[in-house]
matplotlib code that plots the C-alpha trace (Angstrom):
import matplotlib.pyplot as plt

x = [-33.5, -34.7, -36.8, -33.9, -31.5, -34.0, -34.6, -30.9, -30.1, -33.0, -31.8, -28.2, -29.0, -31.6, -29.0, -26.4, -29.0, -29.9, -26.3, -25.8, -28.6, -26.9, -23.7, -25.5, -26.9, -23.4, -21.8, -24.5, -23.6, -19.9, -20.5, -22.9, -21.2, -17.7, -17.8, -18.8, -16.6, -16.2, -12.8, -14.3, -18.0, -17.4, -15.9, -18.3, -17.2, -17.7, -20.3, -24.0, -25.9, -27.8, -24.6, -23.0, -25.8, -26.2, -22.4, -22.8, -25.5, -23.1, -20.6, -22.6, -21.6, -18.0, -18.1, -21.3, -20.0, -16.8, -18.7, -21.2, -18.3, -16.9, -20.3, -20.9, -17.5, -18.6, -21.9, -20.0, -17.8, -20.8, -22.4, -19.3, -18.1, -14.6, -11.9, -9.5, -12.2, -13.2, -9.6, -9.1, -12.4, -11.3, -7.8, -9.1, -12.0, -9.7, -7.1, -9.9, -11.2, -7.8, -7.4, -10.8, -9.8, -6.6, -8.4, -12.1, -13.0, -10.0, -10.8, -14.4, -13.1, -10.2, -11.1, -7.3, -5.6, -2.9, -3.5, -1.0, -2.6, -4.4, -6.7, -6.8, -10.3, -13.0, -12.9, -9.1, -9.7, -12.2, -9.9, -6.9, -9.2, -10.4, -6.9, -6.0, -9.2, -8.1, -5.1, -7.2, -10.3, -8.8, -8.4, -10.8, -13.6, -12.2, -8.8, -10.5, -12.8, -9.8, -7.8, -10.7, -11.5, -7.9, -7.4, -10.6, -10.1, -6.3, -5.3, -5.9, -2.9, -0.7, -2.3, 0.9, 3.3, 5.4, 8.6, 11.6, 12.5, 10.4, 9.8, 8.5, 6.4, 4.9, 3.9, 2.5, 0.5, -1.1, -1.8, -2.8, -1.8, -3.4, -0.6, 1.1, 3.3, 5.6, 6.1, 7.8, 8.0, 4.7, 2.8, 1.8, -0.7, -3.0, -3.9, -7.3, -8.4, -5.6, -6.5, -5.6, -8.9, -10.9, -9.2, -10.5, -14.0, -14.1, -12.8, -15.5, -18.1, -16.7, -17.0, -20.6, -21.4, -21.3, -24.8, -26.1, -25.5, -28.6, -28.3, -29.4, -33.1, -34.3, -35.3, -32.0, -29.9, -31.7, -31.5, -27.7, -27.5, -29.6, -27.3, -24.2, -25.7, -26.8, -23.4, -21.6, -23.9, -23.7, -19.9, -19.7, -21.8, -19.8, -16.4, -17.6, -18.8, -15.4, -13.8, -10.3, -9.8, -11.1, -11.3, -10.6, -12.2, -15.6, -16.2, -19.1, -20.3, -22.8, -25.1, -26.6, -26.6, -22.9, -22.2, -24.2, -22.3, -19.0, -20.1, -20.8, -17.8, -16.0, -12.9, -13.3, -9.8, -8.8, -12.0, -11.5, -12.7, -15.7, -16.5, -16.5, -18.6, -21.3, -21.7, -21.3, -23.8, -26.3, -25.8, -26.4, -29.6, -30.9, -30.2, -32.4, -35.1, -35.0, -35.2, -38.4, -40.0, -38.2, -41.5, -42.6, -42.7, -40.3, -37.6, -37.8, -36.0, -33.4, -32.7, -32.4, -29.9, -28.0, -27.7, -25.5, -23.4, -20.3, -22.3, -24.3, -21.1, -19.3, -22.5, -23.4, -19.9, -20.1, -23.7, -23.0, -20.0, -22.0, -24.9, -22.4, -20.8, -24.3, -25.2, -22.0, -22.7, -26.2, -25.5, -21.8]
y = [-16.7, -17.7, -20.6, -21.6, -21.7, -23.5, -26.2, -26.9, -27.1, -29.5, -31.9, -31.8, -32.1, -34.8, -36.9, -36.4, -37.4, -40.6, -41.8, -41.0, -43.4, -46.0, -45.4, -45.8, -49.1, -50.4, -49.0, -50.6, -54.0, -53.4, -52.3, -55.0, -57.8, -57.2, -60.8, -62.1, -60.2, -61.3, -61.0, -59.1, -58.3, -58.0, -61.5, -63.2, -66.7, -66.4, -63.6, -64.0, -62.1, -60.0, -58.7, -58.2, -56.1, -54.0, -53.3, -52.4, -49.9, -48.4, -47.9, -44.9, -43.0, -41.9, -40.9, -38.9, -37.3, -36.2, -35.2, -33.0, -31.5, -30.2, -29.0, -27.3, -25.5, -24.1, -22.9, -21.3, -19.4, -18.4, -17.0, -15.1, -14.1, -14.1, -16.6, -15.9, -16.4, -19.7, -20.8, -19.9, -21.7, -24.9, -24.8, -24.2, -26.7, -29.3, -29.0, -29.2, -32.4, -34.0, -32.9, -34.4, -37.7, -37.9, -37.2, -37.4, -39.7, -42.0, -42.4, -43.4, -46.2, -47.6, -46.4, -46.0, -43.0, -42.4, -44.6, -47.1, -47.1, -44.2, -45.2, -42.5, -42.9, -40.9, -37.7, -37.6, -38.1, -35.3, -33.0, -33.6, -33.3, -29.9, -28.7, -29.9, -28.3, -25.0, -24.9, -25.4, -23.2, -20.4, -22.5, -22.5, -25.1, -26.7, -27.4, -28.6, -31.0, -32.3, -33.0, -34.5, -36.9, -37.8, -38.7, -40.8, -42.5, -43.1, -43.8, -47.5, -47.6, -47.2, -50.0, -52.2, -49.4, -49.5, -48.1, -49.7, -46.5, -46.3, -42.5, -42.8, -45.8, -43.8, -41.0, -43.5, -45.1, -41.7, -41.1, -44.4, -47.6, -48.7, -49.4, -48.8, -45.9, -46.7, -43.5, -45.2, -48.6, -48.0, -45.8, -46.2, -45.0, -47.0, -45.2, -46.8, -44.1, -43.2, -39.7, -39.3, -40.6, -38.7, -35.5, -36.2, -36.7, -33.5, -31.6, -33.2, -32.1, -28.5, -28.5, -29.8, -26.7, -24.9, -26.3, -24.7, -21.2, -19.0, -18.9, -22.5, -23.0, -26.1, -27.9, -27.2, -28.2, -31.5, -32.3, -32.0, -33.9, -36.7, -36.8, -37.0, -39.7, -41.8, -41.4, -42.6, -45.7, -46.5, -46.1, -48.4, -51.1, -51.0, -51.1, -53.8, -56.0, -55.5, -56.6, -55.4, -52.1, -50.1, -52.8, -56.4, -58.7, -60.2, -64.0, -66.2, -68.7, -71.5, -69.5, -66.4, -64.4, -65.0, -63.9, -60.7, -60.2, -60.6, -58.0, -55.4, -56.4, -53.0, -51.8, -49.0, -48.7, -46.8, -46.2, -47.7, -46.1, -48.4, -47.8, -44.1, -44.4, -46.5, -44.6, -41.1, -41.9, -43.3, -40.4, -37.8, -39.6, -39.8, -36.1, -35.4, -37.6, -35.8, -32.4, -33.6, -34.5, -31.7, -30.6, -34.1, -34.7, -37.6, -35.2, -33.2, -35.7, -36.5, -32.8, -32.2, -35.0, -34.0, -30.4, -31.3, -34.2, -33.7, -33.5, -36.6, -38.5, -37.9, -38.3, -41.7, -43.1, -42.4, -43.4, -46.8, -47.3, -46.6, -48.9, -51.7, -51.3, -51.5, -54.5, -56.3, -55.5, -57.0, -60.0, -60.5]
z = [18.1, 21.5, 20.2, 18.0, 21.0, 23.1, 20.5, 19.9, 23.6, 24.3, 21.6, 22.8, 26.5, 25.9, 24.0, 26.7, 29.3, 27.3, 27.2, 30.8, 31.6, 29.4, 31.3, 34.6, 33.5, 32.6, 35.8, 37.9, 36.3, 37.0, 40.6, 41.8, 39.9, 41.3, 42.6, 39.1, 36.7, 33.1, 31.4, 28.5, 28.1, 24.3, 23.9, 21.5, 22.5, 26.2, 26.8, 27.1, 24.4, 26.9, 28.4, 25.0, 23.7, 26.8, 26.7, 23.0, 24.0, 26.5, 23.8, 22.7, 25.8, 25.4, 21.8, 22.2, 25.4, 23.5, 20.3, 22.3, 24.3, 21.0, 19.9, 23.2, 22.9, 19.6, 21.0, 23.9, 21.4, 19.3, 22.5, 23.7, 20.3, 21.8, 20.5, 23.4, 26.0, 24.4, 24.3, 28.0, 28.9, 27.2, 28.8, 32.3, 32.0, 30.4, 33.2, 35.8, 34.3, 34.3, 38.0, 38.7, 37.1, 39.1, 42.4, 43.1, 40.2, 40.6, 44.3, 43.5, 41.3, 43.5, 47.0, 47.6, 49.0, 48.2, 45.1, 43.8, 40.3, 38.6, 35.7, 33.0, 31.8, 30.0, 32.1, 31.5, 27.8, 27.6, 29.6, 27.3, 24.2, 25.4, 25.8, 22.3, 21.0, 22.6, 20.3, 17.2, 17.7, 15.6, 12.5, 9.6, 9.8, 6.7, 8.3, 11.5, 9.5, 7.5, 10.6, 12.5, 9.6, 9.1, 12.8, 13.0, 9.6, 9.6, 13.2, 12.9, 10.4, 13.5, 15.6, 15.4, 16.1, 19.3, 20.5, 22.3, 24.1, 27.3, 27.1, 23.6, 24.4, 27.4, 25.0, 22.6, 25.5, 26.2, 22.5, 21.0, 22.6, 25.9, 28.4, 31.7, 32.7, 35.6, 37.7, 40.6, 42.2, 44.0, 41.6, 38.0, 35.4, 33.2, 30.0, 29.6, 27.2, 24.7, 23.6, 19.9, 18.5, 21.1, 19.9, 16.4, 17.8, 19.9, 16.9, 14.7, 17.3, 17.2, 13.4, 13.7, 15.5, 12.2, 11.6, 14.8, 13.6, 13.3, 9.5, 9.4, 10.3, 12.1, 8.9, 7.2, 10.2, 10.7, 7.0, 7.2, 10.4, 9.0, 6.0, 8.2, 10.4, 7.5, 5.8, 8.9, 9.3, 5.5, 5.6, 8.6, 7.0, 3.7, 5.5, 7.9, 5.0, 3.2, 6.5, 5.7, 7.6, 10.5, 13.2, 14.0, 11.4, 12.2, 11.8, 10.6, 13.2, 13.0, 15.2, 13.6, 16.8, 17.4, 13.8, 14.5, 17.7, 15.9, 13.3, 16.1, 18.2, 17.8, 19.5, 22.1, 23.5, 21.6, 19.5, 16.1, 12.9, 12.7, 16.4, 15.7, 12.5, 14.1, 17.5, 16.1, 13.3, 15.8, 18.1, 15.4, 14.2, 17.8, 18.2, 15.1, 16.5, 19.9, 18.2, 16.5, 19.8, 21.9, 23.5, 24.6, 28.3, 28.1, 27.0, 30.3, 32.6, 29.9, 29.4, 33.2, 33.6, 30.4, 31.5, 34.6, 33.2, 35.4, 38.6, 37.7, 36.7, 40.0, 42.1, 40.6, 41.2, 44.9, 45.3, 43.6, 45.8, 48.9, 47.8, 47.1, 50.6, 52.1, 50.1, 51.1, 54.8, 54.5, 52.2, 52.2]

ax = plt.figure().add_subplot(projection="3d")
ax.plot(x, y, z, "-o")
ax.set_aspect("equal")
plt.show()
């Protein structure tokens, strides 16, 4: 049992550590190129391929963070064997993450106090998703899986929905459509991460926890994970080739690399069906790979970083801000 637990925690923490490094790479770019911002790093027509592909790599971060949050919640419940304790943990941790986004994290991004604009980003989305998950932990895994798949697969049907009533549109901005919420003349919120698809992803991660029960040995678990990862990637390729549903259509250019960039130009805000399929599929496959090499030395730093994700997230924001201010002082 101890070896089983150790193995599964290494694969989870190492995967989380890897995407933290991808996130760091992207945030370093954003921080030190504040003077040279691009309108959209995923714009095929105007973005250099090197920037496009590095940004695509960073797309793994948020969906894997949220998926592993759901998986970790299941492991917490399995350890405690107490549904009410799990629900209370999710509610408290979710509320704390929302508070953190509104204060410490928000200040790291804007350096304004009091802020005129608060950007509701990934920490906010994880917090709200944890609270939503707390309401569903008592359901059967079949109902949880059905709802998770329904949210992820069908939410793009509502991409063009909007409301004329401001209060309804504000709720919709939180759930699905990126937008602004005017609180007062001098204070507003930007829903950078609409939460509905992320709730589907965290619920899917929680259901994935079923495979981490002791009744599944390592070989069985990884076989199922491999099947899930391959199914996600295959479904992504088939739907993307059909080019009808799941994201904005891709285009054929005279240059093959631009065509390939268009094919992988996937919508993150909110995460489209195809975005979820590709990044969740890749994340699950990497997790299986990491489990195979869980005893390798290269896993150790990834596991250490991945075991303290919130600490590293907040720390890196402030370190990057400090380094940027030092660089400006030296070089202007």
